[in-house]
C-alpha positions in Angstrom: 109.8 114.3 102.2 106.3 113.5 103.4 103.7 112.2 101.0 100.3 113.8 100.7 97.3 111.7 101.7 95.3 110.3 98.8 92.2 112.3 99.9 94.2 115.6 100.0 95.6 115.0 96.5 92.1 114.1 95.1 90.5 117.2 96.7 93.3 119.4 95.3 93.0 117.8 91.8 89.2 118.3 91.7 89.7 121.9 92.7 92.3 122.5 90.0 89.9 121.0 87.4 87.1 123.2 88.6 89.3 126.3 87.9 89.4 125.2 84.2 85.7 124.3 84.2 86.6 120.6 83.5 84.0 118.3 84.9 85.3 115.5 87.2 83.8 113.0 89.5 84.9 110.6 92.2 83.7 107.2 90.8 85.3 105.1 93.5 86.3 106.4 96.9 89.5 104.6 98.1 91.5 104.7 101.3 91.8 108.3 102.5 95.4 108.0 103.5 97.2 105.5 101.2 94.9 104.6 98.4 96.3 104.6 94.8 94.5 106.9 92.3 93.4 106.1 88.8 92.3 109.0 86.5 90.0 108.1 83.6 89.8 110.8 80.9 86.6 110.4 78.9 86.6 112.6 75.7 82.9 112.1 75.3 83.2 110.5 71.8 83.2 106.9 73.1 86.9 106.9 73.8 88.8 107.1 77.1 92.3 107.0 78.6 93.3 105.7 82.0 96.2 107.1 83.9 98.1 105.9 87.0 101.1 107.1 88.9 104.3 105.1 88.2 107.8 105.2 89.7 110.4 106.2 87.1 113.5 104.1 87.9 115.8 106.4 85.9 114.8 109.7 87.4 113.6 108.4 90.8 110.4 110.4 90.4 106.7 109.4 90.4 105.0 110.3 87.1 101.6 109.9 85.6 101.6 107.4 82.7 98.8 106.0 80.5 97.7 102.6 81.7 95.3 101.9 78.8 93.2 103.7 76.2 90.5 102.9 73.7 86.8 102.4 73.7 85.3 103.6 76.9 83.7 100.3 77.9 87.1 98.6 77.5 88.7 101.2 79.7 85.9 100.7 82.3 86.6 97.0 82.2 90.3 97.6 83.0 89.2 99.8 86.0 86.9 97.0 87.2 89.8 94.5 87.1 92.1 96.9 89.0 89.4 97.5 91.7 89.1 93.8 92.0 92.8 93.7 93.0 92.8 96.8 95.1 89.7 97.7 97.1 91.5 100.9 98.4 91.7 102.3 94.9 90.4 105.8 94.0 88.9 106.3 90.6 88.4 109.9 89.3 86.6 110.4 86.0 87.4 113.5 84.0 85.1 114.5 81.1 86.7 116.8 78.5 86.2 116.9 74.7 89.6 118.6 74.4 91.4 115.8 76.2 92.6 117.9 79.1 93.4 116.2 82.4 96.0 118.5 83.9 98.0 115.7 85.4 101.3 117.0 84.2 100.9 120.5 85.6 103.0 121.8 88.5 101.6 120.6 91.8 99.8 117.6 90.4 102.6 115.5 89.0 
């Protein structure tokens, strides 16, 4: 099965969020073809969660998992460290008081 390019997935994700009127922004533009993607969910109360795609050894599937959560500045520091390791990294920031990120919906997982 062919993998989607990072750019294609990011564009589709942003379009899906727009359908639900959930604001989202590309904070860091990574490699268009193979860059990994981090999704930061800011709940606009000073807290945030950071998600990344991980390979599940049991099921063999790639799933979105929480990398870290807490005060937004701490999550931002984690993103900065990750970008230091991987300059091809995409970072998408989602802002939603209800905590919606849609990552587990069909077509995005």
